[in-house]
C-alpha positions in Angstrom: -65.5 -72.5 -15.6 -63.4 -69.7 -14.0 -59.6 -69.8 -14.6 -59.1 -73.2 -16.1 -55.7 -74.0 -14.6 -54.1 -77.0 -16.1 -50.8 -79.1 -15.8 -50.1 -77.6 -19.3 -49.7 -74.2 -17.7 -46.9 -75.6 -15.6 -44.7 -76.5 -18.6 -44.0 -73.1 -19.7 -43.5 -71.2 -16.5 -40.4 -73.1 -16.0 -38.0 -70.2 -16.5 -39.7 -68.2 -13.6 -39.7 -71.0 -11.1 -37.4 -70.3 -8.1 -34.9 -72.9 -6.9 -37.0 -74.4 -4.2 -35.0 -74.9 -0.9 -36.0 -78.1 0.7 -34.7 -79.7 3.9 -35.7 -83.3 3.8 -34.8 -84.7 0.4 -35.1 -88.4 0.7 -33.2 -90.0 -2.0 -29.9 -92.0 -2.4 -28.1 -90.7 -5.3 -28.3 -89.2 -8.9 -28.5 -91.5 -11.7 -25.7 -90.9 -14.6 -28.0 -88.5 -16.5 -28.2 -86.1 -19.3 -28.5 -82.4 -20.1 -32.3 -82.2 -20.4 -33.7 -79.4 -22.2 -36.8 -79.3 -20.1 -39.5 -79.5 -19.2 -39.3 -83.2 -18.3 -42.5 -85.1 -17.9 -42.8 -88.9 -18.2 -40.5 -91.6 -17.0 -40.5 -95.4 -17.8 -38.4 -98.5 -17.5 -37.5 -100.4 -20.8 -37.4 -104.2 -21.0 -33.6 -104.0 -20.9 -33.7 -102.0 -17.6 -32.8 -98.6 -19.1 -34.8 -95.5 -18.2 -36.7 -93.5 -20.8 -37.3 -89.9 -20.2 -40.0 -87.7 -21.8 -38.0 -84.5 -22.4 -40.4 -82.0 -24.0 -37.6 -79.8 -25.0 -36.1 -82.3 -27.3 -37.5 -85.9 -27.4 -37.1 -89.3 -25.8 -34.0 -89.8 -23.8 -32.6 -93.2 -22.9 -30.5 -93.5 -19.8 -28.5 -96.8 -20.0 -25.4 -98.2 -18.4 -24.4 -94.7 -17.2 -24.8 -93.0 -20.5 -27.8 -90.7 -21.6 -28.6 -90.0 -25.2 -31.6 -88.9 -27.2 -33.1 -91.9 -29.0 -35.9 -89.9 -30.7 -36.4 -86.3 -31.6 -39.9 -85.6 -30.5 -40.4 -82.1 -29.1 -43.4 -81.5 -26.7 -43.3 -85.2 -25.8 -45.0 -85.7 -22.5 -45.0 -89.5 -21.8 -43.4 -92.6 -23.2 -44.0 -96.5 -22.7 -42.0 -99.3 -24.1 -43.9 -101.7 -26.4 -41.5 -104.8 -26.4 -37.9 -104.2 -27.4 -36.9 -101.2 -29.7 -40.5 -99.8 -29.9 -42.4 -97.4 -27.6 -45.7 -95.5 -27.4 -45.3 -91.7 -27.0 -47.6 -88.8 -26.5 -47.1 -85.1 -27.4 -49.0 -82.0 -26.2 -48.5 -78.3 -26.8 -49.4 -77.6 -30.6 -49.5 -81.4 -31.5 -51.8 -83.4 -29.2 -50.9 -86.8 -30.9 -50.2 -90.4 -30.1 -47.0 -91.9 -31.8 -45.3 -95.3 -32.2 -41.6 -94.8 -32.0 -39.1 -97.3 -33.4 -35.5 -97.2 -34.1 -36.5 -96.7 -37.7 -38.5 -93.6 -37.1 -41.5 -92.0 -35.6 -45.1 -92.9 -36.7 -48.3 -91.0 -35.9 -51.0 -93.3 -34.7 -53.8 -90.9 -33.5 -54.9 -87.3 -33.2 -56.0 -86.9 -29.6 -56.6 -83.3 -30.0 -59.0 -84.0 -32.9 -60.8 -86.5 -30.9 -61.3 -84.1 -28.1 -62.7 -81.6 -30.6 -65.1 -84.0 -32.2 -66.3 -85.9 -29.2 -65.5 -83.6 -26.0 -66.4 -86.5 -23.4 -66.8 -84.2 -20.5 -68.9 -81.7 -22.4 -66.9 -78.7 -21.2 -64.5 -76.3 -23.1 -62.7 -78.2 -25.9 -59.2 -78.5 -24.7 -56.6 -81.3 -25.1 -53.3 -82.1 -23.2 -52.4 -85.6 -23.6 -50.1 -86.0 -20.5 -49.7 -89.7 -19.6 -50.1 -93.3 -20.9 -50.2 -96.7 -19.9 -50.0 -100.0 -22.1 -53.0 -102.3 -22.1 -52.8 -105.5 -24.3 -51.7 -103.9 -27.5 -53.6 -100.8 -26.9 -53.0 -97.7 -24.8 -54.7 -95.7 -22.1 -54.3 -92.0 -22.3 -55.1 -89.4 -19.4 -55.8 -86.3 -21.1 -55.3 -83.6 -18.5 -57.1 -80.8 -20.2 -60.2 -83.0 -21.3 -60.6 -84.5 -17.6 -60.9 -87.9 -19.4 -59.4 -91.1 -19.8 -59.1 -92.4 -23.3 -58.2 -95.7 -25.0 -56.6 -96.0 -28.5 -55.3 -99.0 -30.5 -52.3 -99.4 -32.9 -54.3 -98.4 -35.9 -55.5 -95.2 -34.6 -59.1 -95.9 -33.4 -59.8 -93.8 -30.2 -62.6 -94.1 -27.6 -63.2 -92.7 -24.2 -63.3 -94.8 -21.1 -64.3 -92.2 -18.4 -64.4 -88.7 -17.2 -63.8 -87.3 -13.8 -66.2 -84.9 -12.2 -65.7 -81.3 -11.0 -65.8 -81.0 -7.1 -66.4 -78.3 -4.7 -63.2 -77.5 -2.9 -61.9 -74.9 -0.5 -60.3 -71.6 -1.9 -58.2 -70.9 1.3 -54.9 -72.1 -0.3 -55.2 -70.0 -3.3 -56.1 -66.9 -1.3 -52.9 -67.5 0.9 -50.5 -68.0 -2.1 -51.7 -64.9 -4.0 -51.4 -62.9 -0.7 -54.8 -61.8 0.0 -55.9 -59.3 1.0 -53.1 -57.5 -0.9 -52.8 -60.0 -3.9 -50.2 -60.5 -6.5 -51.2 -58.4 -9.7 -53.7 -60.3 -11.9 -54.9 -62.4 -9.1 -57.2 -59.9 -7.1 -60.2 -61.9 -8.2 -59.0 -64.6 -5.9 -59.7 -62.5 -2.9 -63.3 -62.1 -3.6 -63.9 -65.8 -4.1 -66.5 -67.7 -1.7 -65.1 -70.3 0.7 -65.6 -73.1 -1.9 -65.8 -73.2 -5.6 -65.9 -76.0 -8.2 -62.5 -77.3 -9.4 -61.8 -79.4 -12.4 -60.2 -82.8 -11.8 -57.3 -82.6 -14.4 -56.5 -86.3 -15.1 -52.7 -86.5 -14.8 -51.8 -90.2 -14.8 -53.1 -93.7 -15.5 -51.8 -97.0 -14.5 -53.0 -100.6 -15.0 -53.4 -102.3 -11.6 -52.6 -106.0 -10.7 -56.4 -106.6 -11.0 -56.5 -105.3 -14.5 -58.6 -102.2 -13.5 -57.6 -98.8 -14.6 -56.3 -96.3 -11.9 -56.5 -92.7 -12.7 -55.1 -89.8 -10.8 -56.2 -86.1 -10.5 -54.4 -82.9 -9.8 -57.3 -80.7 -8.9 -57.3 -77.4 -11.0 -57.9 -73.9 -9.5 -58.2 -73.0 -6.8 -55.4 -75.4 -6.2 -56.7 -77.1 -2.8 -54.4 -79.0 -0.4 -55.5 -82.6 0.3 -58.3 -82.9 -2.3 -56.6 -85.0 -5.0 -57.7 -88.5 -5.4 -56.9 -91.8 -7.1 -59.9 -93.6 -8.8 -60.3 -97.1 -9.8 -62.0 -97.9 -13.0 -63.6 -101.3 -13.9 -61.7 -102.9 -16.8 -63.5 -102.7 -20.0 -65.3 -99.7 -19.1 -66.5 -97.3 -21.7 -68.2 -93.8 -21.6 -68.6 -93.8 -17.6 -68.9 -90.4 -15.9 -67.2 -91.1 -12.7 -68.9 -89.6 -9.7 -72.2 -91.1 -10.9 -71.1 -94.3 -12.6 -70.8 -97.7 -10.6 -67.8 -98.5 -12.8 -65.8 -95.8 -10.8 -64.6 -95.7 -7.2 -62.2 -93.8 -5.2 -59.4 -95.9 -3.6 -57.1 -93.2 -2.2 -57.7 -89.7 -1.1 -56.0 -86.8 0.7 -53.2 -86.0 -1.8 -52.3 -82.6 -3.1 -51.6 -82.0 -6.9 -50.8 -85.6 -8.1 -48.9 -85.6 -11.3 -48.0 -89.3 -11.6 -49.0 -92.9 -10.4 -47.2 -96.1 -11.1 -47.6 -99.7 -9.7 -44.5 -101.5 -8.5 -44.2 -105.5 -9.1 -45.6 -106.3 -5.7 -48.7 -104.2 -6.3 -47.5 -101.1 -4.3 -49.0 -98.0 -5.9 -46.4 -95.0 -5.9 -48.1 -91.6 -6.1 -46.1 -88.4 -6.9 -47.4 -85.1 -5.4 -45.9 -82.0 -7.3 -45.7 -80.0 -4.1 -47.4 -80.2 -0.7 -48.3 -76.5 -1.2 -50.0 -77.3 -4.6 -49.1 -76.7 -8.2 -49.9 -73.1 -7.9 -47.1 -72.4 -5.3 -44.9 -73.7 -8.1 -46.5 -71.8 -10.8 -46.3 -68.5 -8.9 -42.6 -68.8 -8.9 -41.8 -71.2 -5.9 -41.4 -68.8 -3.1 -44.1 -70.7 -1.1 -43.4 -74.3 -2.6 -42.3 -76.6 0.1 -41.2 -79.6 -2.1 -43.2 -82.6 -3.3 -43.8 -86.2 -2.0 -43.7 -89.6 -3.3 -46.2 -92.0 -1.4 -46.3 -95.7 -1.3 -49.9 -97.1 -1.0 -50.2 -101.0 0.0 -52.1 -103.0 -2.5 -55.7 -104.0 -1.4 -56.1 -101.6 1.5 -54.5 -98.7 -0.4 -53.0 -97.4 3.1 -50.4 -94.8 2.1 -47.3 -93.7 3.7 -44.5 -91.2 2.6 -41.4 -92.7 1.2 -39.8 -89.4 -0.1 -40.5 -86.0 1.0 -39.2 -82.5 0.2 -38.5 -83.4 -3.4 -38.1 -80.3 -5.7 -40.7 -80.4 -8.5 -40.9 -84.2 -8.9 -43.0 -85.2 -11.9 -42.8 -88.8 -12.5 -41.7 -92.2 -10.9 -40.8 -95.5 -12.3 -39.7 -98.9 -10.9 -36.7 -100.5 -12.4 -36.1 -104.1 -13.3 -34.1 -104.6 -10.2 -36.9 -103.1 -8.0 -35.1 -99.8 -7.6 -37.2 -96.8 -7.7 -36.5 -93.6 -9.7 -37.8 -90.2 -9.8 -37.5 -87.1 -12.1 -37.0 -83.9 -10.1 -36.5 -80.3 -10.8 -38.7 -81.2 -13.8 -39.7 -77.7 -14.9 -36.4 -75.7 -14.2 -34.2 -75.3 -17.3 -30.8 -76.8 -16.7 -31.8 -78.5 -13.4 -33.9 -81.5 -14.4 -32.5 -84.9 -13.3 -33.5 -88.6 -12.7 -32.6 -89.8 -9.2 -32.6 -93.2 -7.5 -34.7 -93.1 -4.3 
């Protein structure tokens, strides 16, 4: 596949990302926060109402009663999900590609996700792993592996299987050509100007959530050429194993028309919250941010999945969570050193 662009690539261009100027940031206030080392990825709500933040620069950060502290050193952590009180699942990527259980007593490796990809390679493509997001499921955990284009499932003793893969899809190349300045392109991107009107793009599975119906909901970012309005949210039947979405009856698209989805999360009323990294696509951010226009968080009504914008113009949003009180929180400026923060919408 030509130029396999991944969520992983975004993590390490942070120092070159310009401070995006946005005009319609729709949030209420900052949450008393923490000096994140960045990049920041996952965000979750603990049973006691505190917020857990996956800070890949250092580890898992807890924001509680106005105080932020590092509760587990785990560099390259990409997501975290509490498992009762005092324990949490965590994923790492980078050089690690592992699933952990973190407790107040330590960090314990549960499974090697990278090794599973190397041995099984569910989508049959290039062997790559970037465990990016997870969701709890009755003592097990669902894992969105962004580089593998796959949804995995693991239990507490390290057994890993794959649930589904998402298909490549023909998408327009127009946005990439605009962003790289064709016909006088940015150096190293001249190839883009010679691309046909459409090429196949990989799905890039960025987030997973369990719906009120028990089904698995899986989001996609769409890799290069970073099209606008082509990212989807898929529904996968509970209990599914080894399904190739696009040809399997176990999978269906419930929401479409998004750009560069990086997170999804259900609220207590069944509303699906969808985070779009930037309305000009992830490529606008990766190229330095000059053409970035800000990201969006959408609210999609349960059942009909009719979606409306609830926050727009957000600078590099990466994750959303719903607090115990029903308040909604988002992580923004996620890839910019010294700028990442958690806000209340």
